[in-house]
C-alpha positions in Angstrom: 126.7 103.0 -172.5 129.9 102.5 -174.7 133.0 102.4 -172.2 136.1 104.7 -173.3 138.9 104.5 -170.8 140.2 107.9 -171.8 136.4 109.2 -171.3 136.7 108.1 -167.3 137.6 110.6 -165.0 139.0 108.1 -162.6 141.5 106.6 -165.3 142.2 110.4 -166.1 143.4 111.6 -162.7 145.4 108.1 -162.2 147.5 108.3 -165.3 148.0 111.7 -164.3 148.9 111.2 -161.3 151.6 108.3 -162.2 152.9 110.5 -165.3 153.3 113.1 -162.8 155.3 111.3 -160.1 157.2 109.9 -163.0 158.5 113.6 -163.8 159.1 114.2 -160.2 161.3 111.1 -160.5 164.1 113.1 -162.7 163.5 116.1 -160.9 164.2 114.7 -157.9 167.1 112.3 -158.6 170.1 114.9 -158.1 168.9 115.4 -154.6 168.7 111.8 -154.1 165.2 111.9 -153.3 161.6 109.7 -154.1 158.6 111.5 -154.6 157.0 109.6 -151.5 160.1 111.0 -149.4 159.8 114.6 -150.9 156.7 115.0 -150.0 157.3 114.1 -146.6 160.0 116.5 -146.6 157.8 119.3 -147.4 155.6 118.1 -144.2 158.8 118.7 -142.6 159.8 121.5 -144.0 156.4 123.4 -143.4 156.3 122.2 -139.5 159.5 120.5 -137.9 159.3 117.7 -135.1 156.2 116.5 -135.8 155.5 112.8 -134.3 155.5 110.0 -136.6 151.7 109.6 -136.1 150.4 113.0 -137.1 153.2 113.1 -140.2 151.2 109.9 -141.1 147.9 111.0 -141.1 149.2 114.2 -142.9 150.9 112.6 -145.3 148.1 109.8 -145.5 150.5 107.0 -145.2 150.6 104.0 -143.4 153.2 103.0 -140.7 154.2 100.2 -143.0 155.2 102.5 -145.6 156.5 105.7 -143.6 158.6 103.5 -141.2 160.8 102.7 -143.9 160.7 105.7 -145.6 162.1 107.9 -142.1 164.5 105.2 -141.4 165.7 105.9 -145.0 165.4 109.8 -144.5 167.6 109.4 -141.0 170.3 107.2 -142.4 170.9 109.9 -145.0 171.0 112.2 -142.4 168.5 114.2 -142.9 166.1 113.4 -140.3 166.1 112.3 -136.6 163.8 109.8 -134.9 163.6 110.4 -131.0 161.2 108.3 -128.4 159.2 110.6 -126.4 160.6 110.3 -122.7 157.2 109.7 -121.4 155.4 108.0 -123.5 158.1 104.9 -125.4 155.1 104.7 -128.0 155.4 108.5 -129.4 158.0 109.0 -131.8 158.8 112.6 -133.2 161.3 113.6 -136.4 163.0 116.6 -137.0 164.4 117.9 -139.4 168.7 118.0 -139.2 170.6 120.8 -140.6 171.7 118.5 -143.9 167.6 118.3 -143.9 167.0 121.7 -143.4 169.7 122.6 -146.4 167.8 120.3 -148.5 164.8 122.4 -148.1 166.8 125.8 -149.7 168.1 123.5 -152.7 164.4 121.6 -153.3 163.1 125.4 -154.0 163.6 124.9 -157.8 161.4 121.9 -157.8 158.0 123.1 -158.3 159.0 125.7 -161.1 160.9 122.3 -162.8 157.5 120.1 -162.5 155.6 122.8 -164.2 158.2 123.2 -166.8 158.0 119.3 -167.2 154.4 118.7 -167.5 154.3 122.1 -169.7 150.9 123.6 -168.4 150.1 127.1 -168.5 150.0 128.6 -164.8 146.5 129.4 -165.1 145.8 126.1 -166.0 148.1 124.4 -163.3 146.4 127.3 -160.8 142.6 126.2 -161.5 143.6 122.7 -161.6 145.0 123.2 -158.1 141.9 124.9 -156.7 139.6 121.9 -158.3 142.2 119.2 -156.8 142.0 121.1 -153.3 138.7 121.3 -153.3 137.8 117.3 -154.1 140.9 116.2 -151.6 138.7 118.8 -148.7 135.6 116.9 -149.7 137.2 113.4 -149.0 138.7 114.7 -146.1 135.4 115.4 -144.4 133.9 112.6 -145.6 136.5 110.6 -144.4 135.7 112.1 -141.0 132.5 110.9 -140.5 
């Protein structure tokens, strides 16, 4: 076998992911968000008032990564963290009015990303469905 790095699917996925996250940095800087904070906010814009554990599962982030991220979002006034009165181990994350307003402001982000990575809309749509299938398959295997 002749090894060629740029012919390895794993490398192309890895390098593309890094490049997309780098592009997001420039787009998200004006909103004072990192990429990980951004996807966390998307999960909350999708469904407000979630348990930290549920949010971590959805984002595939462990508590060691998610907790400091949520503390920063709370410090910035975008979310609140509240312990359950019956079970102190449960912590709920909710959007503040500023966090909700940020969702409106960030509606431009997906379009800006497409412009940055310069991919044709149809190709982007095809890539989306392929990656969604890969993700879904991984989720099903991971549940076993």
